[in-house]
C-alpha positions in Angstrom: 44.3 -52.9 1.6 47.5 -52.9 3.7 50.4 -54.6 2.1 52.8 -56.9 4.0 55.6 -54.4 3.8 53.4 -51.6 5.2 52.3 -53.9 8.0 55.9 -54.7 8.9 56.9 -51.1 8.8 54.1 -50.0 11.1 54.4 -52.9 13.6 57.1 -51.3 15.8 55.0 -48.1 16.1 52.1 -49.9 17.5 54.1 -51.0 20.5 55.2 -47.5 21.5 53.5 -45.7 24.4 51.3 -42.7 23.8 53.1 -39.5 24.7 50.2 -37.1 24.0 46.5 -37.8 23.4 43.9 -35.1 22.6 40.2 -36.1 22.5 37.6 -33.7 21.1 39.4 -30.7 22.2 37.7 -27.3 21.9 39.2 -23.9 22.7 37.6 -20.5 22.4 38.8 -16.9 22.8 35.6 -15.2 23.5 33.3 -15.8 20.5 36.3 -17.1 18.4 36.8 -20.8 18.3 40.5 -21.5 18.0 40.3 -25.3 18.1 37.4 -27.4 16.9 37.0 -31.0 18.1 40.7 -31.8 17.7 41.7 -35.5 18.0 45.4 -36.3 18.0 47.6 -39.1 19.3 51.4 -38.7 19.4 53.4 -41.8 20.1 56.6 -41.8 22.2 59.6 -40.9 20.0 57.4 -39.6 17.2 58.2 -36.4 15.4 55.1 -34.3 14.3 55.3 -31.1 12.2 52.2 -28.9 12.3 51.7 -26.3 9.6 48.9 -24.1 8.3 48.0 -20.4 7.7 48.2 -17.7 10.3 45.4 -18.1 12.8 44.7 -21.8 12.0 45.2 -22.9 15.6 48.5 -24.6 15.3 50.3 -22.6 18.1 47.2 -22.9 20.3 47.3 -26.6 19.8 50.7 -27.1 21.3 50.2 -24.4 23.9 47.3 -26.4 25.3 49.5 -29.4 25.7 51.5 -27.8 28.6 48.6 -25.8 29.9 49.8 -22.4 28.7 46.2 -22.2 27.3 43.2 -23.8 29.0 40.7 -25.8 27.0 36.9 -25.4 27.4 36.0 -29.0 26.5 37.6 -32.3 25.6 40.4 -34.2 27.2 44.2 -34.0 27.0 46.6 -36.6 28.3 50.4 -36.0 28.5 52.6 -39.0 29.4 49.6 -40.7 30.9 48.6 -37.7 33.0 45.2 -36.1 32.3 45.2 -32.3 32.3 42.7 -31.1 34.9 40.5 -28.1 35.1 42.1 -25.4 37.3 45.7 -26.5 36.4 46.1 -28.7 39.5 48.7 -30.9 37.8 50.4 -28.2 35.8 53.8 -28.7 37.5 53.7 -32.4 36.9 53.0 -31.8 33.2 55.6 -29.1 32.7 58.3 -31.3 34.2 57.8 -33.7 31.3 57.3 -31.1 28.5 59.9 -28.6 27.3 58.9 -25.7 25.1 60.8 -23.4 22.8 59.0 -20.2 21.6 59.4 -17.9 18.7 61.2 -15.4 21.0 64.1 -16.7 23.0 62.7 -15.5 26.4 66.2 -15.6 28.0 66.8 -13.7 31.2 69.1 -10.8 30.0 70.7 -10.3 33.4 71.8 -13.9 33.7 74.6 -15.7 31.9 73.8 -18.6 29.5 74.8 -21.0 32.2 72.6 -19.3 34.8 69.7 -19.3 32.4 70.1 -23.1 31.9 70.5 -24.0 35.6 67.7 -21.9 37.1 64.8 -24.2 36.5 66.6 -27.5 37.5 67.7 -25.9 40.8 64.4 -24.2 41.6 61.9 -26.8 40.2 63.8 -30.1 40.5 65.9 -29.2 43.5 69.2 -30.1 41.9 72.4 -28.9 43.4 74.3 -26.2 41.6 77.1 -28.6 40.6 74.6 -31.1 39.2 72.7 -28.4 37.4 75.8 -26.9 35.9 77.0 -30.3 34.7 73.7 -30.9 33.0 73.7 -27.4 31.4 77.2 -27.8 30.0 76.3 -31.2 28.6 73.3 -29.7 26.7 75.2 -26.6 25.6 77.7 -28.9 24.1 74.9 -30.8 22.4 73.6 -27.7 20.7 77.2 -26.8 19.8 77.8 -23.7 21.9 79.6 -24.8 25.0 82.0 -21.9 24.7 79.1 -19.4 25.2 78.3 -20.6 28.8 79.6 -17.5 30.6 78.3 -14.9 28.1 75.1 -12.9 28.4 72.2 -13.2 25.9 72.9 -9.8 24.4 76.4 -11.0 23.4 75.0 -13.8 21.3 73.5 -14.0 17.8 69.8 -14.8 17.4 70.6 -18.3 16.3 72.8 -18.8 19.3 70.2 -17.5 21.7 67.6 -19.9 20.3 70.0 -22.8 20.8 70.4 -21.6 24.4 66.6 -21.7 24.7 66.7 -25.3 23.4 69.4 -26.3 25.8 67.6 -24.6 28.7 64.5 -26.7 27.9 66.6 -29.9 27.6 68.1 -29.3 31.1 64.8 -30.3 32.6 65.2 -33.7 30.9 61.7 -33.5 29.3 60.1 -36.5 27.6 58.4 -34.3 25.0 59.6 -31.1 23.3 57.3 -28.5 21.8 58.5 -25.9 19.3 56.4 -22.9 18.4 57.8 -21.5 15.1 61.4 -21.5 16.6 63.0 -20.0 13.5 60.4 -17.3 12.6 62.2 -14.6 14.5 65.6 -15.4 13.0 67.5 -13.9 10.1 67.7 -16.4 7.2 71.3 -17.2 7.7 70.7 -18.2 11.3 67.8 -20.6 10.5 70.0 -23.5 9.5 71.9 -23.7 12.7 68.7 -24.0 14.7 67.2 -26.5 12.4 70.4 -28.6 12.5 70.1 -28.6 16.3 66.5 -29.8 16.1 67.4 -32.5 13.5 70.0 -33.7 16.0 67.4 -34.0 18.7 65.0 -35.8 16.3 67.7 -38.3 15.4 68.2 -38.9 19.1 64.6 -40.1 19.5 63.1 -37.1 21.2 59.3 -36.9 21.0 58.7 -33.6 19.2 55.8 -31.4 18.1 57.0 -28.6 15.9 55.0 -25.7 14.5 56.9 -24.4 11.5 56.8 -23.4 7.9 60.2 -25.0 7.2 58.9 -27.6 4.8 62.4 -29.0 4.1 62.7 -29.8 7.8 59.3 -31.5 7.7 60.3 -33.7 4.8 63.5 -34.7 6.5 62.5 -35.2 10.1 58.7 -35.7 10.5 57.0 -39.0 10.9 53.7 -37.2 10.2 52.8 -33.7 8.9 49.6 -32.1 10.1 47.9 -29.3 8.2 45.5 -27.1 10.2 43.0 -24.5 9.0 40.3 -22.7 11.0 41.0 -24.6 14.1 40.7 -28.1 12.6 43.1 -30.8 11.5 42.4 -30.9 7.8 45.0 -33.4 6.8 47.6 -35.7 8.5 49.9 -38.0 6.6 53.6 -39.1 6.4 55.7 -36.5 4.6 56.0 -38.2 1.3 52.2 -38.6 0.9 51.5 -35.2 2.5 53.7 -33.3 0.0 53.5 -35.4 -3.1 49.8 -36.4 -2.9 47.8 -34.2 -0.6 44.2 -35.3 -0.4 42.4 -32.0 0.4 42.1 -28.9 -1.7 42.9 -26.6 1.2 46.2 -28.5 1.8 47.0 -28.3 -1.9 46.3 -24.5 -2.0 48.5 -24.0 1.1 51.4 -26.0 -0.3 51.1 -24.1 -3.6 51.4 -20.8 -1.8 54.6 -21.7 0.2 56.4 -23.6 -2.6 
C-alpha cells in the first residue's frame, strides 16, 4: 500500500514528460540476442544508472537510443520522436541526444576548442563566434577553460574525457548518454570525471549512465537498473537497490563488486 508520504514524493515525477520510452525492444547480433523484450521509460530530468556484468546488454541498450545500433523489433521514442526503420530520423534524434563513450574519440589534429565547435557549426549551422562562445561556456562548466587551445595529446585522460563531455553539451542536448565513461581512465582521474557528471546531474540533465561506479549511482541516480543476459532484471531507487535487492542475480552481482 502506498503511504501518504510516498504519494507526495512521487507526485511531481508524474507530471514530467517522457524523455525516452522503449517498448518490447529486441536486438540480435546474428544468433545472439543482446536485448530481450526491454521495456523502459525515462522521465525528463531523471538520472538512470545501468549496471550489470560484461555482455549483459547495458551498452547496447543506450546505443540503440541514438541509433548507433538498430533494433529488430519493438519501438523506441526519444523526446516524442519514434525511431524509424532505416534511420530516416537519425539526425533529428541525435540533435537531442549527446553521448560520451569509453574512449574519448577526440580529433587529434584539432584543438580542444575546434573539437567542441565542429558539430554545432556543421550540424546546427552556428557561426564560428557563436559556436566558440558556447564551447568556452561548457569548457568552463567542466572546469578546463584554460585547455581550449591545446591538442588532445597534451591533456590527461581525465581532461580529455571532460572535453568529450563538453563537446556533447555544445549541441545543447536534452538527454545525455554515458557508456562507461570512466572505464578507460587511471583511478586518480576517475573522480574528476565523476564530479563533472554529478554537476550535470545536479543541473537537471536527463542522464542514462552505464557504469560500475556504485558510489556515483548511490549519490546521483533516481533509479538503478541491473541487466543480465539482455534483460532488465531489477530496477529500483538506489537505497532499495543496494540495501534490499529483490533478485538473487542482483545480490550476486553486488556481492562481487562490493
